PDB file of N, CA, C and O in Angstrom:
ATOM      1  N   MET A   1      53.680  19.133 -65.946  1.00  0.00           N
ATOM      2  CA  MET A   1      53.462  17.755 -66.436  1.00  0.00           C
ATOM      3  C   MET A   1      54.434  17.693 -67.585  1.00  0.00           C
ATOM      4  O   MET A   1      54.975  18.728 -67.972  1.00  0.00           O
ATOM      5  N   SER A   2      54.674  16.572 -68.127  1.00  0.00           N
ATOM      6  CA  SER A   2      55.450  16.568 -69.358  1.00  0.00           C
ATOM      7  C   SER A   2      54.352  16.554 -70.467  1.00  0.00           C
ATOM      8  O   SER A   2      53.212  16.140 -70.253  1.00  0.00           O
ATOM      9  N   GLY A   3      54.861  17.127 -71.891  1.00  0.00           N
ATOM     10  CA  GLY A   3      53.738  16.751 -72.905  1.00  0.00           C
ATOM     11  C   GLY A   3      53.740  18.349 -73.589  1.00  0.00           C
ATOM     12  O   GLY A   3      53.434  18.501 -74.772  1.00  0.00           O
ATOM     13  N   GLY A   4      54.062  19.337 -72.842  1.00  0.00           N
ATOM     14  CA  GLY A   4      54.211  20.665 -73.268  1.00  0.00           C
ATOM     15  C   GLY A   4      52.917  21.465 -73.313  1.00  0.00           C
ATOM     16  O   GLY A   4      52.905  22.658 -73.618  1.00  0.00           O
ATOM     17  N   GLY A   5      51.783  20.739 -72.984  1.00  0.00           N
ATOM     18  CA  GLY A   5      50.474  21.463 -73.101  1.00  0.00           C
ATOM     19  C   GLY A   5      50.398  22.363 -71.725  1.00  0.00           C
ATOM     20  O   GLY A   5      51.125  22.317 -70.733  1.00  0.00           O
ATOM     21  N   THR A   6      49.238  23.217 -72.019  1.00  0.00           N
ATOM     22  CA  THR A   6      49.348  24.180 -70.757  1.00  0.00           C
ATOM     23  C   THR A   6      48.313  23.459 -69.628  1.00  0.00           C
ATOM     24  O   THR A   6      47.322  22.782 -69.902  1.00  0.00           O
ATOM     25  N   GLU A   7      48.737  23.739 -68.508  1.00  0.00           N
ATOM     26  CA  GLU A   7      48.131  22.945 -67.393  1.00  0.00           C
ATOM     27  C   GLU A   7      47.039  24.017 -66.927  1.00  0.00           C
ATOM     28  O   GLU A   7      47.117  25.243 -67.003  1.00  0.00           O
ATOM     29  N   THR A   8      45.889  23.146 -66.372  1.00  0.00           N
ATOM     30  CA  THR A   8      44.661  23.905 -65.723  1.00  0.00           C
ATOM     31  C   THR A   8      44.764  23.532 -64.358  1.00  0.00           C
ATOM     32  O   THR A   8      44.877  22.350 -64.036  1.00  0.00           O
ATOM     33  N   PRO A   9      44.733  24.486 -63.510  1.00  0.00           N
ATOM     34  CA  PRO A   9      44.748  24.112 -61.822  1.00  0.00           C
ATOM     35  C   PRO A   9      43.535  23.351 -61.572  1.00  0.00           C
ATOM     36  O   PRO A   9      42.512  23.443 -62.250  1.00  0.00           O
ATOM     37  N   VAL A  10      43.696  22.611 -60.584  1.00  0.00           N
ATOM     38  CA  VAL A  10      42.766  21.708 -59.986  1.00  0.00           C
ATOM     39  C   VAL A  10      42.329  21.810 -58.651  1.00  0.00           C
ATOM     40  O   VAL A  10      43.203  21.898 -57.788  1.00  0.00           O
ATOM     41  N   GLY A  11      41.360  21.813 -58.378  1.00  0.00           N
ATOM     42  CA  GLY A  11      40.671  21.841 -56.785  1.00  0.00           C
ATOM     43  C   GLY A  11      41.005  23.060 -56.178  1.00  0.00           C
ATOM     44  O   GLY A  11      40.632  24.113 -56.696  1.00  0.00           O
ATOM     45  N   CYS A  12      41.669  23.047 -55.133  1.00  0.00           N
ATOM     46  CA  CYS A  12      42.122  24.361 -54.320  1.00  0.00           C
ATOM     47  C   CYS A  12      42.938  25.319 -54.966  1.00  0.00           C
ATOM     48  O   CYS A  12      42.881  26.526 -54.727  1.00  0.00           O
ATOM     49  N   GLU A  13      43.840  24.684 -55.938  1.00  0.00           N
ATOM     50  CA  GLU A  13      44.570  25.275 -56.866  1.00  0.00           C
ATOM     51  C   GLU A  13      44.035  26.519 -57.408  1.00  0.00           C
ATOM     52  O   GLU A  13      44.552  27.636 -57.411  1.00  0.00           O
ATOM     53  N   ALA A  14      42.900  26.128 -57.869  1.00  0.00           N
ATOM     54  CA  ALA A  14      41.875  27.239 -58.898  1.00  0.00           C
ATOM     55  C   ALA A  14      41.279  28.399 -57.926  1.00  0.00           C
ATOM     56  O   ALA A  14      41.163  29.537 -58.382  1.00  0.00           O
ATOM     57  N   ALA A  15      40.949  28.147 -56.757  1.00  0.00           N
ATOM     58  CA  ALA A  15      40.422  28.973 -55.713  1.00  0.00           C
ATOM     59  C   ALA A  15      41.582  29.720 -55.128  1.00  0.00           C
ATOM     60  O   ALA A  15      41.334  30.799 -54.588  1.00  0.00           O
ATOM     61  N   LEU A  16      42.820  29.285 -55.165  1.00  0.00           N
ATOM     62  CA  LEU A  16      43.634  30.203 -54.463  1.00  0.00           C
ATOM     63  C   LEU A  16      44.421  31.492 -55.158  1.00  0.00           C
ATOM     64  O   LEU A  16      45.063  32.390 -54.614  1.00  0.00           O
ATOM     65  N   GLY A  17      44.132  31.247 -56.583  1.00  0.00           N
ATOM     66  CA  GLY A  17      44.783  32.439 -57.014  1.00  0.00           C
ATOM     67  C   GLY A  17      45.352  32.004 -58.584  1.00  0.00           C
ATOM     68  O   GLY A  17      46.137  32.670 -59.260  1.00  0.00           O
ATOM     69  N   GLY A  18      44.717  30.681 -58.962  1.00  0.00           N
ATOM     70  CA  GLY A  18      45.457  30.474 -60.256  1.00  0.00           C
ATOM     71  C   GLY A  18      44.932  31.060 -61.473  1.00  0.00           C
ATOM     72  O   GLY A  18      45.432  30.893 -62.585  1.00  0.00           O
ATOM     73  N   GLY A  19      43.881  31.768 -61.214  1.00  0.00           N
ATOM     74  CA  GLY A  19      43.068  32.016 -62.406  1.00  0.00           C
ATOM     75  C   GLY A  19      43.286  33.625 -62.804  1.00  0.00           C
ATOM     76  O   GLY A  19      44.186  34.273 -62.270  1.00  0.00           O
ATOM     77  N   SER A  20      42.401  34.199 -63.768  1.00  0.00           N
ATOM     78  CA  SER A  20      42.720  35.518 -64.102  1.00  0.00           C
ATOM     79  C   SER A  20      41.924  36.362 -63.303  1.00  0.00           C
ATOM     80  O   SER A  20      42.241  37.547 -63.208  1.00  0.00           O
ATOM     81  N   LYS A  21      40.676  35.808 -62.562  1.00  0.00           N
ATOM     82  CA  LYS A  21      39.982  36.808 -61.697  1.00  0.00           C
ATOM     83  C   LYS A  21      40.606  37.523 -60.633  1.00  0.00           C
ATOM     84  O   LYS A  21      41.565  37.110 -59.981  1.00  0.00           O
ATOM     85  N   LYS A  22      40.063  38.534 -60.498  1.00  0.00           N
ATOM     86  CA  LYS A  22      40.566  39.455 -59.262  1.00  0.00           C
ATOM     87  C   LYS A  22      39.951  39.168 -58.053  1.00  0.00           C
ATOM     88  O   LYS A  22      40.606  39.357 -57.028  1.00  0.00           O
ATOM     89  N   ARG A  23      38.713  38.707 -57.971  1.00  0.00           N
ATOM     90  CA  ARG A  23      38.204  38.319 -56.647  1.00  0.00           C
ATOM     91  C   ARG A  23      37.611  37.036 -56.929  1.00  0.00           C
ATOM     92  O   ARG A  23      37.201  36.681 -58.034  1.00  0.00           O
ATOM     93  N   ASP A  24      37.588  36.354 -55.853  1.00  0.00           N
ATOM     94  CA  ASP A  24      36.874  34.961 -55.684  1.00  0.00           C
ATOM     95  C   ASP A  24      35.245  35.075 -55.496  1.00  0.00           C
ATOM     96  O   ASP A  24      34.528  36.070 -55.397  1.00  0.00           O
ATOM     97  N   SER A  25      35.022  34.053 -55.487  1.00  0.00           N
ATOM     98  CA  SER A  25      33.470  33.776 -55.592  1.00  0.00           C
ATOM     99  C   SER A  25      32.611  34.415 -54.150  1.00  0.00           C
ATOM    100  O   SER A  25      31.456  34.842 -54.121  1.00  0.00           O
ATOM    101  N   LEU A  26      33.466  34.327 -53.161  1.00  0.00           N
ATOM    102  CA  LEU A  26      33.266  34.918 -51.780  1.00  0.00           C
ATOM    103  C   LEU A  26      33.055  36.562 -51.885  1.00  0.00           C
ATOM    104  O   LEU A  26      32.176  37.278 -51.405  1.00  0.00           O
ATOM    105  N   GLY A  27      33.960  36.806 -52.526  1.00  0.00           N
ATOM    106  CA  GLY A  27      33.919  38.593 -52.372  1.00  0.00           C
ATOM    107  C   GLY A  27      35.139  38.876 -51.611  1.00  0.00           C
ATOM    108  O   GLY A  27      36.254  38.405 -51.833  1.00  0.00           O
ATOM    109  N   THR A  28      34.750  39.833 -50.537  1.00  0.00           N
ATOM    110  CA  THR A  28      36.084  40.236 -49.786  1.00  0.00           C
ATOM    111  C   THR A  28      36.186  39.359 -48.587  1.00  0.00           C
ATOM    112  O   THR A  28      35.488  38.347 -48.528  1.00  0.00           O
ATOM    113  N   ALA A  29      36.902  39.634 -47.751  1.00  0.00           N
ATOM    114  CA  ALA A  29      37.209  38.758 -46.541  1.00  0.00           C
ATOM    115  C   ALA A  29      36.191  39.265 -45.596  1.00  0.00           C
ATOM    116  O   ALA A  29      35.824  38.433 -44.766  1.00  0.00           O
ATOM    117  N   GLY A  30      35.669  40.398 -45.531  1.00  0.00           N
ATOM    118  CA  GLY A  30      34.289  40.604 -44.569  1.00  0.00           C
ATOM    119  C   GLY A  30      33.462  39.777 -45.125  1.00  0.00           C
ATOM    120  O   GLY A  30      33.210  38.860 -44.344  1.00  0.00           O
ATOM    121  N   SER A  31      32.925  39.680 -46.113  1.00  0.00           N
ATOM    122  CA  SER A  31      31.684  39.004 -46.760  1.00  0.00           C
ATOM    123  C   SER A  31      31.854  37.316 -46.142  1.00  0.00           C
ATOM    124  O   SER A  31      30.953  36.706 -45.565  1.00  0.00           O
ATOM    125  N   ALA A  32      33.181  36.802 -46.422  1.00  0.00           N
ATOM    126  CA  ALA A  32      33.353  35.465 -46.068  1.00  0.00           C
ATOM    127  C   ALA A  32      33.186  35.259 -44.516  1.00  0.00           C
ATOM    128  O   ALA A  32      32.720  34.214 -44.064  1.00  0.00           O
ATOM    129  N   HIS A  33      33.641  36.437 -43.627  1.00  0.00           N
ATOM    130  CA  HIS A  33      33.325  36.124 -42.150  1.00  0.00           C
ATOM    131  C   HIS A  33      31.880  36.253 -41.950  1.00  0.00           C
ATOM    132  O   HIS A  33      31.344  35.437 -41.200  1.00  0.00           O
ATOM    133  N   LEU A  34      31.079  37.278 -42.584  1.00  0.00           N
ATOM    134  CA  LEU A  34      29.691  37.160 -42.450  1.00  0.00           C
ATOM    135  C   LEU A  34      28.914  35.876 -42.616  1.00  0.00           C
ATOM    136  O   LEU A  34      28.069  35.454 -41.826  1.00  0.00           O
ATOM    137  N   ILE A  35      29.327  35.272 -43.808  1.00  0.00           N
ATOM    138  CA  ILE A  35      28.911  33.787 -44.133  1.00  0.00           C
ATOM    139  C   ILE A  35      29.072  32.998 -43.197  1.00  0.00           C
ATOM    140  O   ILE A  35      28.123  32.416 -42.671  1.00  0.00           O
ATOM    141  N   ILE A  36      30.686  32.800 -42.718  1.00  0.00           N
ATOM    142  CA  ILE A  36      30.803  31.765 -41.573  1.00  0.00           C
ATOM    143  C   ILE A  36      29.890  32.164 -40.404  1.00  0.00           C
ATOM    144  O   ILE A  36      29.417  31.294 -39.673  1.00  0.00           O
ATOM    145  N   LYS A  37      29.621  33.540 -40.210  1.00  0.00           N
ATOM    146  CA  LYS A  37      28.743  33.904 -38.818  1.00  0.00           C
ATOM    147  C   LYS A  37      27.231  33.435 -39.187  1.00  0.00           C
ATOM    148  O   LYS A  37      26.425  33.130 -38.308  1.00  0.00           O
ATOM    149  N   ASP A  38      26.980  33.412 -40.329  1.00  0.00           N
ATOM    150  CA  ASP A  38      25.336  33.040 -40.555  1.00  0.00           C
ATOM    151  C   ASP A  38      25.311  31.442 -40.583  1.00  0.00           C
ATOM    152  O   ASP A  38      24.338  30.740 -40.303  1.00  0.00           O
ATOM    153  N   LEU A  39      26.382  31.077 -40.917  1.00  0.00           N
ATOM    154  CA  LEU A  39      26.234  29.360 -40.887  1.00  0.00           C
ATOM    155  C   LEU A  39      26.550  29.004 -39.517  1.00  0.00           C
ATOM    156  O   LEU A  39      25.958  27.996 -39.132  1.00  0.00           O
ATOM    157  N   GLY A  40      27.277  29.524 -38.724  1.00  0.00           N
ATOM    158  CA  GLY A  40      27.333  29.310 -37.245  1.00  0.00           C
ATOM    159  C   GLY A  40      25.805  29.575 -36.628  1.00  0.00           C
ATOM    160  O   GLY A  40      25.352  28.760 -35.825  1.00  0.00           O
ATOM    161  N   GLU A  41      25.233  30.432 -36.922  1.00  0.00           N
ATOM    162  CA  GLU A  41      23.785  30.947 -36.307  1.00  0.00           C
ATOM    163  C   GLU A  41      22.913  29.873 -36.877  1.00  0.00           C
ATOM    164  O   GLU A  41      22.139  29.399 -36.045  1.00  0.00           O
ATOM    165  N   ILE A  42      22.831  29.329 -38.167  1.00  0.00           N
ATOM    166  CA  ILE A  42      21.971  28.502 -38.637  1.00  0.00           C
ATOM    167  C   ILE A  42      22.178  27.203 -38.069  1.00  0.00           C
ATOM    168  O   ILE A  42      21.168  26.606 -37.697  1.00  0.00           O
ATOM    169  N   HIS A  43      23.538  26.529 -37.901  1.00  0.00           N
ATOM    170  CA  HIS A  43      23.984  25.600 -36.999  1.00  0.00           C
ATOM    171  C   HIS A  43      23.365  25.495 -35.804  1.00  0.00           C
ATOM    172  O   HIS A  43      22.590  24.561 -35.598  1.00  0.00           O
ATOM    173  N   SER A  44      23.606  26.376 -34.924  1.00  0.00           N
ATOM    174  CA  SER A  44      23.095  26.409 -33.435  1.00  0.00           C
ATOM    175  C   SER A  44      21.647  26.274 -33.548  1.00  0.00           C
ATOM    176  O   SER A  44      21.053  25.545 -32.755  1.00  0.00           O
ATOM    177  N   ARG A  45      20.960  26.979 -34.559  1.00  0.00           N
ATOM    178  CA  ARG A  45      19.387  27.059 -34.279  1.00  0.00           C
ATOM    179  C   ARG A  45      18.897  25.603 -34.882  1.00  0.00           C
ATOM    180  O   ARG A  45      17.740  25.292 -34.600  1.00  0.00           O
ATOM    181  N   LEU A  46      19.683  24.657 -35.705  1.00  0.00           N
ATOM    182  CA  LEU A  46      19.113  23.719 -36.079  1.00  0.00           C
ATOM    183  C   LEU A  46      19.486  22.718 -35.173  1.00  0.00           C
ATOM    184  O   LEU A  46      18.609  21.961 -34.756  1.00  0.00           O
ATOM    185  N   LEU A  47      20.719  22.584 -34.778  1.00  0.00           N
ATOM    186  CA  LEU A  47      21.280  21.147 -34.042  1.00  0.00           C
ATOM    187  C   LEU A  47      21.538  21.549 -32.398  1.00  0.00           C
ATOM    188  O   LEU A  47      22.024  20.713 -31.637  1.00  0.00           O
ATOM    189  N   ASP A  48      21.242  22.628 -32.033  1.00  0.00           N
ATOM    190  CA  ASP A  48      21.593  22.811 -30.594  1.00  0.00           C
ATOM    191  C   ASP A  48      20.399  22.824 -29.995  1.00  0.00           C
ATOM    192  O   ASP A  48      19.881  23.938 -29.905  1.00  0.00           O
ATOM    193  N   HIS A  49      19.640  21.656 -29.434  1.00  0.00           N
ATOM    194  CA  HIS A  49      18.676  21.667 -28.588  1.00  0.00           C
ATOM    195  C   HIS A  49      18.314  21.908 -27.312  1.00  0.00           C
ATOM    196  O   HIS A  49      17.181  21.749 -26.859  1.00  0.00           O
ATOM    197  N   ARG A  50      19.415  22.350 -26.633  1.00  0.00           N
ATOM    198  CA  ARG A  50      19.366  22.672 -25.361  1.00  0.00           C
ATOM    199  C   ARG A  50      18.485  23.584 -24.760  1.00  0.00           C
ATOM    200  O   ARG A  50      18.231  23.379 -23.573  1.00  0.00           O
ATOM    201  N   PRO A  51      17.789  24.868 -25.500  1.00  0.00           N
ATOM    202  CA  PRO A  51      16.946  25.446 -25.024  1.00  0.00           C
ATOM    203  C   PRO A  51      15.503  24.890 -25.098  1.00  0.00           C
ATOM    204  O   PRO A  51      14.538  25.204 -24.401  1.00  0.00           O
ATOM    205  N   VAL A  52      15.577  24.041 -26.047  1.00  0.00           N
ATOM    206  CA  VAL A  52      13.938  23.186 -26.239  1.00  0.00           C
ATOM    207  C   VAL A  52      14.257  22.263 -25.229  1.00  0.00           C
ATOM    208  O   VAL A  52      13.232  22.152 -24.556  1.00  0.00           O
ATOM    209  N   ILE A  53      15.164  21.521 -24.754  1.00  0.00           N
ATOM    210  CA  ILE A  53      15.070  20.521 -23.964  1.00  0.00           C
ATOM    211  C   ILE A  53      14.696  21.201 -22.342  1.00  0.00           C
ATOM    212  O   ILE A  53      13.933  20.692 -21.520  1.00  0.00           O
ATOM    213  N   GLN A  54      15.490  22.505 -22.183  1.00  0.00           N
ATOM    214  CA  GLN A  54      15.217  22.957 -20.864  1.00  0.00           C
ATOM    215  C   GLN A  54      13.999  23.312 -20.709  1.00  0.00           C
ATOM    216  O   GLN A  54      13.473  23.057 -19.626  1.00  0.00           O
ATOM    217  N   GLY A  55      13.295  23.933 -21.657  1.00  0.00           N
ATOM    218  CA  GLY A  55      12.180  24.508 -21.538  1.00  0.00           C
ATOM    219  C   GLY A  55      10.866  23.144 -21.598  1.00  0.00           C
ATOM    220  O   GLY A  55       9.826  23.295 -20.958  1.00  0.00           O
ATOM    221  N   GLU A  56      11.060  22.147 -22.259  1.00  0.00           N
ATOM    222  CA  GLU A  56      10.288  20.959 -21.825  1.00  0.00           C
ATOM    223  C   GLU A  56      10.522  20.607 -20.359  1.00  0.00           C
ATOM    224  O   GLU A  56       9.571  20.614 -19.578  1.00  0.00           O
ATOM    225  N   THR A  57      11.749  20.301 -19.962  1.00  0.00           N
ATOM    226  CA  THR A  57      12.120  20.018 -18.933  1.00  0.00           C
ATOM    227  C   THR A  57      11.414  20.872 -17.591  1.00  0.00           C
ATOM    228  O   THR A  57      10.954  20.329 -16.586  1.00  0.00           O
ATOM    229  N   ARG A  58      11.458  22.195 -17.834  1.00  0.00           N
ATOM    230  CA  ARG A  58      10.636  23.168 -16.804  1.00  0.00           C
ATOM    231  C   ARG A  58       9.234  22.741 -16.850  1.00  0.00           C
ATOM    232  O   ARG A  58       8.622  22.534 -15.802  1.00  0.00           O
ATOM    233  N   TYR A  59       8.720  22.604 -17.938  1.00  0.00           N
ATOM    234  CA  TYR A  59       7.275  22.444 -17.976  1.00  0.00           C
ATOM    235  C   TYR A  59       6.792  21.070 -17.314  1.00  0.00           C
ATOM    236  O   TYR A  59       5.816  20.979 -16.569  1.00  0.00           O
ATOM    237  N   PHE A  60       7.582  20.070 -17.681  1.00  0.00           N
ATOM    238  CA  PHE A  60       6.938  18.779 -17.189  1.00  0.00           C
ATOM    239  C   PHE A  60       7.235  19.093 -15.626  1.00  0.00           C
ATOM    240  O   PHE A  60       6.296  18.852 -14.867  1.00  0.00           O
ATOM    241  N   VAL A  61       8.267  19.533 -15.132  1.00  0.00           N
ATOM    242  CA  VAL A  61       8.547  19.746 -13.438  1.00  0.00           C
ATOM    243  C   VAL A  61       7.169  20.349 -13.093  1.00  0.00           C
ATOM    244  O   VAL A  61       6.373  19.696 -12.418  1.00  0.00           O
ATOM    245  N   LYS A  62       6.873  21.592 -13.548  1.00  0.00           N
ATOM    246  CA  LYS A  62       5.799  22.413 -13.234  1.00  0.00           C
ATOM    247  C   LYS A  62       4.455  21.426 -13.219  1.00  0.00           C
ATOM    248  O   LYS A  62       3.707  21.225 -12.262  1.00  0.00           O
ATOM    249  N   GLU A  63       4.386  20.976 -14.309  1.00  0.00           N
ATOM    250  CA  GLU A  63       3.207  19.988 -14.358  1.00  0.00           C
ATOM    251  C   GLU A  63       3.122  19.050 -13.386  1.00  0.00           C
ATOM    252  O   GLU A  63       2.103  19.039 -12.696  1.00  0.00           O
ATOM    253  N   PHE A  64       3.951  18.291 -13.194  1.00  0.00           N
ATOM    254  CA  PHE A  64       4.558  17.420 -12.039  1.00  0.00           C
ATOM    255  C   PHE A  64       4.058  17.750 -10.756  1.00  0.00           C
ATOM    256  O   PHE A  64       3.121  17.204 -10.173  1.00  0.00           O
ATOM    257  N   GLU A  65       4.975  18.972 -10.248  1.00  0.00           N
ATOM    258  CA  GLU A  65       4.258  19.392  -9.192  1.00  0.00           C
ATOM    259  C   GLU A  65       2.954  20.036  -8.905  1.00  0.00           C
ATOM    260  O   GLU A  65       2.562  20.115  -7.741  1.00  0.00           O
ATOM    261  N   CYS A  66       2.227  20.524  -9.942  1.00  0.00           N
ATOM    262  CA  CYS A  66       0.848  21.019  -9.767  1.00  0.00           C
ATOM    263  C   CYS A  66      -0.022  19.720  -9.409  1.00  0.00           C
ATOM    264  O   CYS A  66      -0.790  19.592  -8.455  1.00  0.00           O
ATOM    265  N   LYS A  67       0.297  18.760 -10.442  1.00  0.00           N
ATOM    266  CA  LYS A  67      -0.635  17.193 -10.125  1.00  0.00           C
ATOM    267  C   LYS A  67      -0.267  16.810  -8.668  1.00  0.00           C
ATOM    268  O   LYS A  67      -1.133  16.453  -7.869  1.00  0.00           O
ATOM    269  N   GLN A  68       1.081  16.899  -8.345  1.00  0.00           N
ATOM    270  CA  GLN A  68       1.362  16.289  -7.004  1.00  0.00           C
ATOM    271  C   GLN A  68       0.594  17.113  -5.769  1.00  0.00           C
ATOM    272  O   GLN A  68       0.022  16.559  -4.829  1.00  0.00           O
ATOM    273  N   LEU A  69       0.699  18.486  -5.963  1.00  0.00           N
ATOM    274  CA  LEU A  69      -0.018  19.167  -5.073  1.00  0.00           C
ATOM    275  C   LEU A  69      -1.501  18.869  -5.020  1.00  0.00           C
ATOM    276  O   LEU A  69      -2.137  18.738  -3.974  1.00  0.00           O
ATOM    277  N   MET A  70      -2.021  18.769  -6.318  1.00  0.00           N
ATOM    278  CA  MET A  70      -3.670  18.676  -6.312  1.00  0.00           C
ATOM    279  C   MET A  70      -3.747  17.164  -5.465  1.00  0.00           C
ATOM    280  O   MET A  70      -4.596  17.063  -4.579  1.00  0.00           O
ATOM    281  N   THR A  71      -2.800  15.948  -5.776  1.00  0.00           N
ATOM    282  CA  THR A  71      -2.923  14.808  -5.266  1.00  0.00           C
ATOM    283  C   THR A  71      -3.029  14.892  -3.781  1.00  0.00           C
ATOM    284  O   THR A  71      -3.935  14.444  -3.079  1.00  0.00           O
ATOM    285  N   GLN A  72      -1.934  15.552  -3.408  1.00  0.00           N
ATOM    286  CA  GLN A  72      -1.923  15.800  -1.779  1.00  0.00           C
ATOM    287  C   GLN A  72      -3.118  16.585  -1.124  1.00  0.00           C
ATOM    288  O   GLN A  72      -3.535  16.214  -0.027  1.00  0.00           O
ATOM    289  N   SER A  73      -3.677  17.660  -1.769  1.00  0.00           N
ATOM    290  CA  SER A  73      -4.975  18.041  -1.153  1.00  0.00           C
ATOM    291  C   SER A  73      -6.155  17.396  -1.370  1.00  0.00           C
ATOM    292  O   SER A  73      -7.126  17.648  -0.656  1.00  0.00           O
ATOM    293  N   VAL A  74      -6.214  16.557  -2.301  1.00  0.00           N
ATOM    294  CA  VAL A  74      -7.279  15.525  -2.402  1.00  0.00           C
ATOM    295  C   VAL A  74      -7.186  14.501  -1.472  1.00  0.00           C
ATOM    296  O   VAL A  74      -8.243  14.140  -0.954  1.00  0.00           O
ATOM    297  N   ASP A  75      -6.057  13.901  -1.114  1.00  0.00           N
ATOM    298  CA  ASP A  75      -5.535  12.911  -0.317  1.00  0.00           C
ATOM    299  C   ASP A  75      -6.010  13.634   1.295  1.00  0.00           C
ATOM    300  O   ASP A  75      -6.630  12.989   2.140  1.00  0.00           O
ATOM    301  N   SER A  76      -5.652  14.808   1.442  1.00  0.00           N
ATOM    302  CA  SER A  76      -5.679  15.576   2.842  1.00  0.00           C
ATOM    303  C   SER A  76      -7.334  15.593   3.061  1.00  0.00           C
ATOM    304  O   SER A  76      -7.834  15.249   4.132  1.00  0.00           O
ATOM    305  N   ASN A  77      -8.019  15.978   2.065  1.00  0.00           N
ATOM    306  CA  ASN A  77      -9.519  16.042   1.933  1.00  0.00           C
ATOM    307  C   ASN A  77     -10.023  14.578   2.490  1.00  0.00           C
ATOM    308  O   ASN A  77     -10.690  14.447   3.516  1.00  0.00           O
ATOM    309  N   ARG A  78      -9.645  13.632   1.746  1.00  0.00           N
ATOM    310  CA  ARG A  78     -10.237  12.541   2.185  1.00  0.00           C
ATOM    311  C   ARG A  78      -9.784  11.906   3.704  1.00  0.00           C
ATOM    312  O   ARG A  78     -10.491  11.093   4.300  1.00  0.00           O
ATOM    313  N   GLY A  79      -8.768  12.307   4.112  1.00  0.00           N
ATOM    314  CA  GLY A  79      -8.393  11.992   5.267  1.00  0.00           C
ATOM    315  C   GLY A  79      -9.229  12.695   6.323  1.00  0.00           C
ATOM    316  O   GLY A  79      -9.557  12.156   7.379  1.00  0.00           O
ATOM    317  N   SER A  80      -9.539  13.891   5.981  1.00  0.00           N
ATOM    318  CA  SER A  80     -10.312  14.939   7.110  1.00  0.00           C
ATOM    319  C   SER A  80     -11.569  14.214   7.010  1.00  0.00           C
ATOM    320  O   SER A  80     -12.090  13.938   8.091  1.00  0.00           O
ATOM    321  N   ARG A  81     -12.202  13.825   5.898  1.00  0.00           N
ATOM    322  CA  ARG A  81     -13.720  13.414   5.777  1.00  0.00           C
ATOM    323  C   ARG A  81     -13.682  12.007   6.609  1.00  0.00           C
ATOM    324  O   ARG A  81     -14.665  11.679   7.275  1.00  0.00           O
ATOM    325  N   ASN A  82     -12.573  11.230   6.551  1.00  0.00           N
ATOM    326  CA  ASN A  82     -12.443   9.883   7.002  1.00  0.00           C
ATOM    327  C   ASN A  82     -12.299   9.869   8.687  1.00  0.00           C
ATOM    328  O   ASN A  82     -12.550   8.925   9.437  1.00  0.00           O
ATOM    329  N   GLU A  83     -11.790  11.284   9.058  1.00  0.00           N
ATOM    330  CA  GLU A  83     -11.475  11.385  10.563  1.00  0.00           C
ATOM    331  C   GLU A  83     -13.028  11.933  10.962  1.00  0.00           C
ATOM    332  O   GLU A  83     -13.517  11.639  12.053  1.00  0.00           O
ATOM    333  N   LYS A  84     -13.634  12.624  10.135  1.00  0.00           N
ATOM    334  CA  LYS A  84     -15.102  13.063  10.633  1.00  0.00           C
ATOM    335  C   LYS A  84     -16.019  12.030  10.876  1.00  0.00           C
ATOM    336  O   LYS A  84     -16.839  12.035  11.794  1.00  0.00           O
ATOM    337  N   ARG A  85     -15.827  10.880   9.793  1.00  0.00           N
ATOM    338  CA  ARG A  85     -16.699   9.830   9.961  1.00  0.00           C
ATOM    339  C   ARG A  85     -16.531   8.906  11.122  1.00  0.00           C
ATOM    340  O   ARG A  85     -17.456   8.333  11.699  1.00  0.00           O
ATOM    341  N   PHE A  86     -15.275   8.819  11.405  1.00  0.00           N
ATOM    342  CA  PHE A  86     -14.777   7.816  12.453  1.00  0.00           C
ATOM    343  C   PHE A  86     -15.192   8.736  13.621  1.00  0.00           C
ATOM    344  O   PHE A  86     -15.610   7.977  14.496  1.00  0.00           O
ATOM    345  N   ILE A  87     -15.259   9.773  13.967  1.00  0.00           N
ATOM    346  CA  ILE A  87     -15.562  10.453  15.063  1.00  0.00           C
ATOM    347  C   ILE A  87     -16.952  10.363  15.371  1.00  0.00           C
ATOM    348  O   ILE A  87     -17.376  10.066  16.487  1.00  0.00           O
ATOM    349  N   VAL A  88     -17.858  10.694  14.098  1.00  0.00           N
ATOM    350  CA  VAL A  88     -19.158  10.703  14.347  1.00  0.00           C
ATOM    351  C   VAL A  88     -19.602   9.167  14.572  1.00  0.00           C
ATOM    352  O   VAL A  88     -20.531   8.979  15.358  1.00  0.00           O
ATOM    353  N   THR A  89     -19.071   8.177  14.008  1.00  0.00           N
ATOM    354  CA  THR A  89     -19.400   6.836  14.275  1.00  0.00           C
ATOM    355  C   THR A  89     -19.128   6.225  15.775  1.00  0.00           C
ATOM    356  O   THR A  89     -19.744   5.304  16.311  1.00  0.00           O
ATOM    357  N   THR A  90     -18.057   6.977  16.293  1.00  0.00           N
ATOM    358  CA  THR A  90     -17.680   6.620  17.639  1.00  0.00           C
ATOM    359  C   THR A  90     -18.510   7.054  18.682  1.00  0.00           C
ATOM    360  O   THR A  90     -18.232   6.776  19.849  1.00  0.00           O
TER     361      THR A  90
END
């Protein structure tokens, strides 16, 4: 800049090494990697709903199959009762 004053780094210039600090706020590269890994895990737990949906789907199918089997057994019992009544009345 013109004006003869001292310039202060702005935005990413300050984080890239324009200051007198020897370390940035994240620490070493290893700690940055751990933070990114933790963020990925948090993201997957909060926003990845596939395991929940798969579990709900399995539960629904299991309940549907149980109810369908119960309905079939009730229908078959009704059919056998009706056949017995038909045989007795004829």
